[in-house]
C-alpha positions as CSV (number, residue, x, y, z in Angstrom):
1,X,-34.5,8.2,1.1
2,X,-31.1,8.1,-0.6
3,X,-29.6,11.4,-1.7
4,X,-27.3,12.2,-4.6
5,X,-24.2,14.3,-4.3
6,X,-22.3,15.8,-7.2
7,X,-18.7,17.0,-7.0
8,X,-17.6,19.5,-9.6
9,X,-14.2,20.6,-10.7
10,X,-12.4,17.6,-9.4
11,X,-8.7,17.6,-10.4
12,X,-7.8,14.9,-12.9
13,X,-5.1,13.5,-10.6
14,X,-7.6,13.2,-7.7
15,X,-10.1,11.4,-9.9
16,X,-7.4,9.1,-11.3
17,X,-6.4,8.2,-7.7
18,X,-10.0,7.5,-6.8
19,X,-10.3,5.2,-9.8
20,X,-7.1,3.3,-8.7
21,X,-8.3,3.0,-5.1
22,X,-11.7,1.8,-6.2
23,X,-10.1,-0.8,-8.5
24,X,-7.8,-2.0,-5.7
25,X,-10.9,-2.6,-3.6
26,X,-12.9,-4.1,-6.5
27,X,-15.6,-1.5,-6.2
28,X,-16.8,1.5,-8.3
29,X,-15.8,5.1,-7.5
30,X,-19.3,5.9,-6.2
31,X,-19.2,2.8,-4.0
32,X,-15.8,3.9,-2.7
33,X,-17.0,7.4,-2.0
34,X,-20.2,6.2,-0.3
35,X,-18.2,4.0,2.1
36,X,-15.7,6.9,2.8
37,X,-18.6,9.3,3.4
38,X,-20.2,6.8,5.9
39,X,-16.8,6.4,7.6
40,X,-16.3,10.2,7.8
41,X,-19.7,10.9,9.5
42,X,-19.2,8.0,11.9
43,X,-16.3,9.9,13.5
44,X,-16.9,12.9,15.8
45,X,-16.2,16.3,14.4
46,X,-13.2,18.2,15.7
47,X,-15.5,20.4,17.8
48,X,-17.3,17.4,19.3
49,X,-14.0,15.6,20.0
50,X,-12.5,18.6,21.7
51,X,-15.6,19.1,23.8
52,X,-15.5,15.4,24.9
53,X,-11.8,15.6,25.8
54,X,-12.3,18.8,27.8
55,X,-14.9,17.0,29.9
56,X,-12.5,14.2,30.9
57,X,-11.1,14.1,34.4
58,X,-7.6,15.3,35.1
59,X,-4.8,13.4,33.3
60,X,-3.4,10.4,35.1
61,X,0.2,10.9,36.2
62,X,2.7,8.2,35.6
63,X,3.0,7.6,39.4
64,X,-0.8,6.8,39.5
65,X,-0.4,4.4,36.6
66,X,2.5,2.6,38.3
67,X,0.4,2.5,41.5
68,X,-2.6,1.0,39.7
69,X,-0.4,-1.6,38.0
70,X,1.2,-2.5,41.3
71,X,-2.2,-3.0,42.8
72,X,-3.2,-5.3,39.9
73,X,0.1,-7.3,39.9
74,X,0.2,-7.8,43.7
75,X,3.4,-7.8,45.8
76,X,6.7,-8.3,44.2
77,X,8.1,-11.9,44.8
78,X,11.2,-10.7,46.6
79,X,9.3,-8.1,48.7
80,X,9.6,-10.2,51.8
81,X,13.4,-10.4,51.8
């Protein structure tokens, strides 16, 4: 079931900027804020992001990157000379 959110004490400049952005996108301010809220919650929180990055394996060194690229590319054309 849809919920309603009310924001109080919004600065005039902020509201004017929201009106401009909504007009540029040919939507209403509530439609703009609804889309922005959906975009915001689709991203992980800072805590979730940090936790995921801590679980990654050790960073790849540039030497390992070059080695992987060499494996993909194959031998250099002048390697036999």
